[in-house]
C-alpha positions as a Python dict, from the first residue, in 0.01 Angstrom:
ca = {
    (1, 'M'): (0, 0, 0),
    (2, 'K'): (43, -223, 315),
    (3, 'Q'): (-257, -74, 486),
    (4, 'I'): (-476, -115, 147),
    (5, 'Q'): (-361, -501, 147),
    (6, 'L'): (-441, -549, 537),
    (7, 'Y'): (-781, -383, 460),
    (8, 'L'): (-781, -659, 176),
    (9, 'I'): (-719, -916, 493),
    (10, 'A'): (-1000, -848, 640),
    (11, 'T'): (-1278, -839, 384),
    (12, 'T'): (-1190, -1081, 177),
    (13, 'V'): (-1381, -1321, 465),
    (14, 'F'): (-1678, -1200, 351),
    (15, 'C'): (-1644, -1206, -28),
    (16, 'I'): (-1717, -1459, -265),
    (17, 'A'): (-1428, -1427, -601),
    (18, 'S'): (-1765, -1487, -812),
    (19, 'V'): (-1962, -1177, -699),
    (20, 'F'): (-1675, -965, -609),
    (21, 'N'): (-1432, -1005, -873),
    (22, 'S'): (-1507, -667, -1084),
    (23, 'Q'): (-1515, -476, -706),
    (24, 'P'): (-1286, -401, -490),
    (25, 'R'): (-1314, -616, -146),
    (26, 'L'): (-1194, -298, 42),
    (27, 'A'): (-1519, -141, -25),
    (28, 'I'): (-1733, -390, 158),
    (29, 'A'): (-1581, -264, 501),
    (30, 'Q'): (-1519, 71, 416),
    (31, 'Q'): (-1866, 111, 343),
    (32, 'P'): (-2153, 175, 555),
    (33, 'K'): (-2355, -87, 370),
    (34, 'G'): (-2128, -344, 484),
    (35, 'M'): (-2405, -453, 707),
    (36, 'Q'): (-2703, -441, 440),
    (37, 'W'): (-2448, -631, 233),
    (38, 'A'): (-2400, -943, 494),
    (39, 'L'): (-2798, -972, 563),
    (40, 'N'): (-2844, -937, 158),
    (41, 'Q'): (-2628, -1219, 165),
    (42, 'M'): (-2720, -1450, 459),
    (43, 'D'): (-3011, -1342, 610),
    (44, 'D'): (-3276, -1619, 435),
    (45, 'D'): (-3556, -1542, 625),
    (46, 'N'): (-3582, -1160, 630),
    (47, 'D'): (-3595, -1089, 1008),
    (48, 'G'): (-3315, -859, 1016),
    (49, 'A'): (-3066, -1123, 1178),
    (50, 'I'): (-2835, -1353, 1103),
    (51, 'S'): (-2881, -1700, 1273),
    (52, 'R'): (-2583, -1985, 1334),
    (53, 'S'): (-2737, -2177, 1011),
    (54, 'E'): (-2754, -1871, 768),
    (55, 'A'): (-2405, -1759, 851),
    (56, 'K'): (-2176, -1828, 596),
    (57, 'W'): (-1773, -1849, 530),
    (58, 'R'): (-1549, -1673, 767),
    (59, 'M'): (-1842, -1512, 977),
    (60, 'Q'): (-1991, -1859, 1063),
    (61, 'A'): (-1647, -1972, 1171),
    (62, 'N'): (-1659, -1683, 1422),
    (63, 'F'): (-2028, -1647, 1482),
    (64, 'D'): (-1975, -1703, 1865),
    (65, 'R'): (-1723, -1424, 1866),
    (66, 'I'): (-1964, -1194, 1729),
    (67, 'D'): (-2248, -1283, 1870),
    (68, 'Q'): (-2231, -1037, 2172),
    (69, 'D'): (-2478, -1116, 2360),
    (70, 'G'): (-2494, -1471, 2311),
    (71, 'N'): (-2845, -1493, 2167),
    (72, 'G'): (-2777, -1728, 1872),
    (73, 'R'): (-2838, -1393, 1614),
    (74, 'L'): (-2635, -1148, 1474),
    (75, 'D'): (-2851, -833, 1426),
    (76, 'G'): (-2809, -502, 1321),
    (77, 'E'): (-2593, -382, 1592),
    (78, 'E'): (-2375, -658, 1587),
    (79, 'L'): (-2335, -661, 1233),
    (80, 'S'): (-2298, -265, 1272),
    (81, 'Q'): (-1991, -294, 1561),
    (82, 'L'): (-1868, -607, 1288),
    (83, 'F'): (-1782, -359, 1015),
    (84, 'E'): (-1637, -97, 1198),
    (85, 'R'): (-1428, -319, 1381),
    (86, 'L'): (-1318, -416, 1005),
    (87, 'R'): (-1277, -51, 880),
    (88, 'T'): (-1058, 31, 1188),
    (89, 'S'): (-864, -264, 1258),
    (90, 'N'): (-636, -272, 947),
    (91, 'G'): (-734, -645, 892),
    (92, 'Q'): (-601, -748, 1214),
    (93, 'G'): (-836, -954, 1431),
    (94, 'A'): (-1110, -777, 1276),
    (95, 'L'): (-1331, -1049, 1328),
    (96, 'G'): (-1298, -1069, 1703),
    (97, 'T'): (-969, -1255, 1892),
    (98, 'K'): (-958, -1380, 2249),
    (99, 'P'): (-898, -1081, 2496),
    (100, 'S'): (-573, -1096, 2675),
    (101, 'V'): (-581, -1232, 3024),
    (102, 'P'): (-497, -986, 3274),
    (103, 'E'): (-165, -1001, 3442),
    (104, 'N'): (-306, -1080, 3788),
    (105, 'V'): (-568, -1356, 3637),
    (106, 'E'): (-541, -1718, 3606),
    (107, 'L'): (-755, -1875, 3333),
    (108, 'R'): (-802, -2222, 3325),
    (109, 'E'): (-1007, -2370, 3058),
    (110, 'N'): (-1216, -2694, 2982),
    (111, 'I'): (-1258, -2790, 3340),
    (112, 'S'): (-1523, -3094, 3358),
    (113, 'Y'): (-1784, -3035, 3620),
    (114, 'R'): (-1946, -3345, 3520),
    (115, 'E'): (-1798, -3682, 3369),
    (116, 'G'): (-1933, -3823, 3064),
    (117, 'N'): (-2029, -3515, 2809),
    (118, 'E'): (-1859, -3257, 2647),
    (119, 'K'): (-2087, -2969, 2704),
    (120, 'W'): (-2034, -3079, 3085),
    (121, 'K'): (-1727, -2787, 3150),
    (122, 'L'): (-1684, -2422, 3234),
    (123, 'D'): (-1376, -2218, 3231),
    (124, 'L'): (-1256, -2071, 3526),
    (125, 'M'): (-1110, -1741, 3596),
    (126, 'L'): (-925, -1681, 3952),
    (127, 'P'): (-755, -1388, 4142),
    (128, 'K'): (-369, -1475, 4118),
    (129, 'N'): (-214, -1544, 4478),
    (130, 'G'): (-601, -1662, 4577),
    (131, 'K'): (-508, -1843, 4871),
    (132, 'E'): (-484, -1521, 5104),
    (133, 'K'): (-868, -1490, 5116),
    (134, 'L'): (-1171, -1586, 5039),
    (135, 'Y'): (-1302, -1443, 4691),
    (136, 'P'): (-1734, -1433, 4603),
    (137, 'V'): (-1808, -1608, 4290),
    (138, 'V'): (-1998, -1477, 3978),
    (139, 'V'): (-2109, -1731, 3726),
    (140, 'F'): (-2156, -1615, 3367),
    (141, 'I'): (-2428, -1856, 3165),
    (142, 'H'): (-2447, -1787, 2769),
    (143, 'G'): (-2773, -1757, 2587),
    (144, 'G'): (-2837, -1884, 2281),
    (145, 'G'): (-3227, -1958, 2283),
    (146, 'W'): (-3150, -2272, 2461),
    (147, 'R'): (-2965, -2438, 2127),
    (148, 'N'): (-2678, -2230, 2049),
    (149, 'G'): (-2370, -2078, 2266),
    (150, 'D'): (-2058, -2125, 2389),
    (151, 'K'): (-1889, -2039, 2736),
    (152, 'S'): (-1562, -1868, 2559),
    (153, 'S'): (-1785, -1659, 2323),
    (154, 'G'): (-1799, -1284, 2308),
    (155, 'V'): (-1917, -1109, 2683),
    (156, 'F'): (-1901, -1447, 2843),
    (157, 'R'): (-1535, -1441, 2855),
    (158, 'D'): (-1465, -1061, 2834),
    (159, 'Y'): (-1673, -1011, 3152),
    (160, 'P'): (-1515, -1280, 3361),
    (161, 'L'): (-1187, -1199, 3252),
    (162, 'E'): (-1235, -829, 3383),
    (163, 'Y'): (-1427, -921, 3731),
    (164, 'A'): (-1140, -1181, 3828),
    (165, 'S'): (-884, -908, 3792),
    (166, 'R'): (-1083, -753, 4042),
    (167, 'G'): (-1093, -976, 4285),
    (168, 'Y'): (-1427, -1272, 4180),
    (169, 'V'): (-1362, -1619, 4084),
    (170, 'C'): (-1521, -1661, 3753),
    (171, 'A'): (-1638, -1935, 3587),
    (172, 'S'): (-1822, -1896, 3243),
    (173, 'I'): (-2005, -2251, 3183),
    (174, 'N'): (-2139, -2473, 2911),
    (175, 'Y'): (-2454, -2680, 2928),
    (176, 'R'): (-2581, -2949, 2713),
    (177, 'L'): (-2814, -2771, 2440),
    (178, 'V'): (-3205, -2903, 2389),
    (179, 'D'): (-3096, -3091, 2080),
    (180, 'E'): (-2958, -3363, 2383),
    (181, 'G'): (-3242, -3326, 2621),
    (182, 'T'): (-3525, -3004, 2707),
    (183, 'I'): (-3507, -2732, 2899),
    (184, 'L'): (-3540, -2913, 3246),
    (185, 'D'): (-3176, -3034, 3117),
    (186, 'C'): (-3017, -2675, 3074),
    (187, 'I'): (-3160, -2601, 3412),
    (188, 'A'): (-2985, -2938, 3573),
    (189, 'D'): (-2645, -2843, 3438),
    (190, 'C'): (-2622, -2490, 3512),
    (191, 'K'): (-2704, -2640, 3888),
    (192, 'S'): (-2437, -2934, 3879),
    (193, 'A'): (-2194, -2650, 3789),
    (194, 'V'): (-2250, -2414, 4070),
    (195, 'R'): (-2245, -2728, 4308),
    (196, 'W'): (-1933, -2850, 4177),
    (197, 'L'): (-1783, -2523, 4243),
    (198, 'R'): (-1943, -2568, 4604),
    (199, 'A'): (-1731, -2864, 4654),
    (200, 'H'): (-1418, -2732, 4505),
    (201, 'A'): (-1426, -2451, 4727),
    (202, 'E'): (-1120, -2462, 4948),
    (203, 'E'): (-894, -2550, 4632),
    (204, 'L'): (-1039, -2232, 4508),
    (205, 'S'): (-1071, -2005, 4797),
    (206, 'I'): (-1412, -1954, 4742),
    (207, 'D'): (-1657, -1801, 4971),
    (208, 'V'): (-1952, -2025, 4967),
    (209, 'N'): (-2208, -1773, 5055),
    (210, 'N'): (-2143, -1512, 4840),
    (211, 'F'): (-2217, -1678, 4459),
    (212, 'G'): (-2388, -1477, 4207),
    (213, 'A'): (-2479, -1470, 3848),
    (214, 'Y'): (-2516, -1302, 3519),
    (215, 'G'): (-2676, -1424, 3201),
    (216, 'N'): (-2853, -1295, 2883),
    (217, 'S'): (-3153, -1439, 2698),
    (218, 'A'): (-3180, -1782, 2743),
    (219, 'G'): (-2870, -1755, 2967),
    (220, 'A'): (-3074, -1465, 3164),
    (221, 'H'): (-3376, -1756, 3215),
    (222, 'L'): (-3098, -2005, 3354),
    (223, 'V'): (-2955, -1759, 3602),
    (224, 'A'): (-3277, -1616, 3730),
    (225, 'M'): (-3328, -1998, 3808),
    (226, 'L'): (-3043, -2051, 4003),
    (227, 'G'): (-3173, -1789, 4211),
    (228, 'L'): (-3514, -1862, 4307),
    (229, 'S'): (-3520, -2254, 4229),
    (230, 'S'): (-3312, -2381, 4480),
    (231, 'T'): (-3525, -2574, 4729),
    (232, 'Q'): (-3646, -2781, 4444),
    (233, 'D'): (-3551, -3115, 4428),
    (234, 'E'): (-3663, -3219, 4097),
    (235, 'L'): (-3472, -2954, 3923),
    (236, 'E'): (-3129, -3088, 4047),
    (237, 'G'): (-3094, -3336, 3819),
    (238, 'D'): (-2882, -3668, 3873),
    (239, 'G'): (-2546, -3493, 3855),
    (240, 'P'): (-2290, -3554, 4146),
    (241, 'Y'): (-2196, -3294, 4448),
    (242, 'R'): (-2555, -3327, 4560),
    (243, 'E'): (-2461, -3260, 4938),
    (244, 'Y'): (-2409, -2902, 4828),
    (245, 'S'): (-2642, -2605, 4719),
    (246, 'S'): (-2726, -2493, 4374),
    (247, 'A'): (-2816, -2153, 4522),
    (248, 'V'): (-2695, -1792, 4414),
    (249, 'R'): (-2767, -1513, 4639),
    (250, 'A'): (-2744, -1245, 4379),
    (251, 'V'): (-2894, -1275, 3973),
    (252, 'C'): (-2850, -1022, 3704),
    (253, 'C'): (-3056, -1090, 3371),
    (254, 'S'): (-3100, -900, 3077),
    (255, 'A'): (-3394, -991, 2859),
    (256, 'T'): (-3502, -1256, 3054),
    (257, 'P'): (-3766, -1537, 2947),
    (258, 'T'): (-3944, -1548, 3264),
    (259, 'N'): (-4305, -1715, 3200),
    (260, 'F'): (-4353, -1982, 2898),
    (261, 'R'): (-4686, -2010, 3038),
    (262, 'L'): (-4785, -1686, 2883),
    (263, 'W'): (-4538, -1633, 2618),
    (264, 'G'): (-4783, -1609, 2321),
    (265, 'E'): (-4835, -1890, 2106),
    (266, 'E'): (-4527, -1902, 1936),
    (267, 'V'): (-4375, -2111, 2200),
    (268, 'R'): (-4728, -2225, 2353),
    (269, 'S'): (-4784, -2420, 2033),
    (270, 'G'): (-4468, -2428, 1826),
    (271, 'G'): (-4480, -2744, 1730),
    (272, 'G'): (-4105, -2879, 1707),
    (273, 'R'): (-3970, -2607, 1896),
    (274, 'A'): (-4212, -2650, 2155),
    (275, 'A'): (-4109, -3020, 2157),
    (276, 'A'): (-3766, -2925, 2196),
    (277, 'L'): (-3800, -2710, 2442),
    (278, 'F'): (-4034, -2854, 2682),
    (279, 'G'): (-4053, -3225, 2512),
    (280, 'E'): (-4355, -3403, 2407),
    (281, 'R'): (-4518, -3475, 2685),
    (282, 'D'): (-4650, -3333, 3000),
    (283, 'T'): (-4607, -2979, 2845),
    (284, 'E'): (-4790, -2755, 3034),
    (285, 'Q'): (-4629, -2908, 3343),
    (286, 'V'): (-4271, -2886, 3203),
    (287, 'M'): (-4352, -2464, 3123),
    (288, 'E'): (-4444, -2415, 3504),
    (289, 'L'): (-4153, -2600, 3620),
    (290, 'A'): (-3917, -2405, 3383),
    (291, 'S'): (-4055, -2073, 3464),
    (292, 'P'): (-3877, -1816, 3690),
    (293, 'V'): (-4248, -1675, 3825),
    (294, 'T'): (-4341, -1986, 3948),
    (295, 'Y'): (-4063, -1971, 4239),
    (296, 'V'): (-4091, -1618, 4337),
    (297, 'T'): (-4110, -1563, 4712),
    (298, 'S'): (-4053, -1298, 4985),
    (299, 'A'): (-3728, -1441, 5043),
    (300, 'S'): (-3605, -1421, 4678),
    (301, 'P'): (-3262, -1296, 4646),
    (302, 'P'): (-3137, -937, 4513),
    (303, 'F'): (-3204, -914, 4112),
    (304, 'L'): (-3067, -644, 3852),
    (305, 'M'): (-3338, -638, 3561),
    (306, 'V'): (-3259, -549, 3240),
    (307, 'H'): (-3483, -551, 2936),
    (308, 'G'): (-3567, -319, 2648),
    (309, 'T'): (-3959, -232, 2536),
    (310, 'A'): (-3877, -326, 2192),
    (311, 'D'): (-3779, -647, 2256),
    (312, 'T'): (-3901, -797, 1947),
    (313, 'T'): (-3728, -1202, 2060),
    (314, 'V'): (-3849, -1197, 2417),
    (315, 'P'): (-4132, -957, 2506),
    (316, 'V'): (-4064, -716, 2766),
    (317, 'Q'): (-4396, -809, 2933),
    (318, 'Q'): (-4180, -1117, 3064),
    (319, 'S'): (-3966, -875, 3315),
    (320, 'D'): (-4260, -683, 3378),
    (321, 'D'): (-4455, -991, 3502),
    (322, 'L'): (-4126, -1113, 3706),
    (323, 'H'): (-4082, -709, 3852),
    (324, 'A'): (-4479, -723, 3932),
    (325, 'L'): (-4431, -1046, 4170),
    (326, 'F'): (-4135, -945, 4331),
    (327, 'H'): (-4317, -615, 4413),
    (328, 'E'): (-4620, -885, 4490),
    (329, 'K'): (-4457, -1085, 4775),
    (330, 'N'): (-4236, -799, 4897),
    (331, 'S'): (-3920, -922, 4780),
    (332, 'Q'): (-3628, -692, 4848),
    (333, 'D'): (-3327, -561, 4676),
    (334, 'V'): (-3500, -571, 4313),
    (335, 'T'): (-3318, -329, 4060),
    (336, 'Y'): (-3568, -341, 3720),
    (337, 'L'): (-3355, -111, 3424),
    (338, 'R'): (-3640, -102, 3194),
    (339, 'I'): (-3496, 73, 2893),
    (340, 'D'): (-3720, 233, 2612),
    (341, 'G'): (-3674, 185, 2292),
    (342, 'A'): (-3405, -94, 2323),
    (343, 'G'): (-3416, -447, 2155),
    (344, 'H'): (-3284, -812, 2289),
    (345, 'G'): (-2943, -688, 2311),
    (346, 'V'): (-3020, -412, 2559),
    (347, 'F'): (-2747, -505, 2766),
    (348, 'R'): (-2454, -457, 2547),
    (349, 'Q'): (-2695, -130, 2371),
    (350, 'H'): (-2656, 4, 2665),
    (351, 'A'): (-2342, -70, 2832),
    (352, 'S'): (-2242, 270, 2948),
    (353, 'E'): (-2568, 229, 3132),
    (354, 'T'): (-2616, -171, 3220),
    (355, 'V'): (-2219, -257, 3291),
    (356, 'P'): (-2199, 34, 3577),
    (357, 'A'): (-2504, -110, 3711),
    (358, 'M'): (-2410, -458, 3735),
    (359, 'R'): (-2047, -403, 3869),
    (360, 'E'): (-2199, -170, 4177),
    (361, 'F'): (-2451, -494, 4212),
    (362, 'F'): (-2224, -754, 4263),
    (363, 'D'): (-1983, -537, 4465),
    (364, 'R'): (-2267, -447, 4742),
    (365, 'V'): (-2444, -773, 4773),
    (366, 'L'): (-2138, -986, 4728),
    (367, 'R'): (-1848, -798, 4875),
    (368, 'G'): (-2086, -577, 5107),
    (369, 'D'): (-1944, -234, 4919),
    (370, 'G'): (-2107, 82, 5013),
    (371, 'K'): (-2337, -57, 5261),
}
C-alpha cells in the first residue's frame, strides 16, 4: 500500500482531476504511453516536443531540470527518461532534484559577475582546500535558443559538480536572453563572466592560462564564440574588467549554430524571431558578427565538436561547415564526433561516447594529461 501511495504522489503532478478521476493515476507513470500522453496534453504545435510555453502543471515548474540538454524543448528522449524515473523512483524526486554536492567540492551560488541585472550571475563549484595549487577552469553555458534556460538546470549543474570533484574550478553562468537585447548581448555577457573569473583568479586559485568551455545548442554557439572571437573588441560589451581576456583555450560544443547567414530562411527571414535574435537594423552585419565561422584562423584553439546527422533544430551542416573551415585554415587539434542518426540532444543521447570524450579532451588540453 505504501508503494502505491508513493507512486500516486509521483504521477499526480501530471494529472487533471477532471480527466483522470475515472482511471488509476499510477498507470500514467507505469505504462510506456506516458510520454505520448504528455505530448497529447501539451504539444500544442504538434512538433513532437514540449516547449516551455506549452508545459503545464509541475512539468512547467520543473522544466529546467527535465530539459537535460538545455535547448528549451522537452523531446522524446527527455520525456522517456522522465517517465522512466517516475516508474523507478517510488515517487521520490521523480521530476529531478538538484544533485548532492560532493564532499570535496564547495558550491557558491548566484554570484554577480556584473552589477545591475539578475541575469548577470554565475554558480561556482570549487575544489575544497583549493589554495594548494592553481586549477584549470571549465565554463558551462546553458542552451535554450537564447530565449530560455538556466545555469542550475540539468547537466549544467551535474557536469560542473563532477568536474570540480576532479580538480577543476567550474562556473555555470546565466546571461541576458533576447527578451532583453540581441544575440550580441548574450555573447557580451558570457565574455564578461570569463573576464570576472580572471579578475578573481588569485582568490579562486585559478590558472588564468587554462580556461575551457562547454555548451549545447545556443550554449554551444556561445562557447564557440568565446574560443574564436576574443580579439574582437566590438563583441566585448560594456561590462567591467576589460583589462582581462575573455578567451578560452579549449572548447567542447554540441549541436552548434555556427553560420547564421546560411541557416536557411527560418533564421534569415524569421520575422519576429529574427528581429529578436539579431535586432531590426543591420541584420546581415549582426549575423556575420555573431557567427563562429567568421573568426576561424590557423591559431584557433582546440575544439571538440559533436553533432547528430538527424538534428532538425540545428542542421548538421552547421558543424560540417565549421569543421571544413578548421581544416581549410589548418587549425590544430580539432575533433569532430559526427553521430549518425542522432538528434538535437546528441550529447545526452550518446553520453557513453560524448562524456568520456569531453573528459579526455579537457584533461589533455587544460591539464596536460596523456601528452
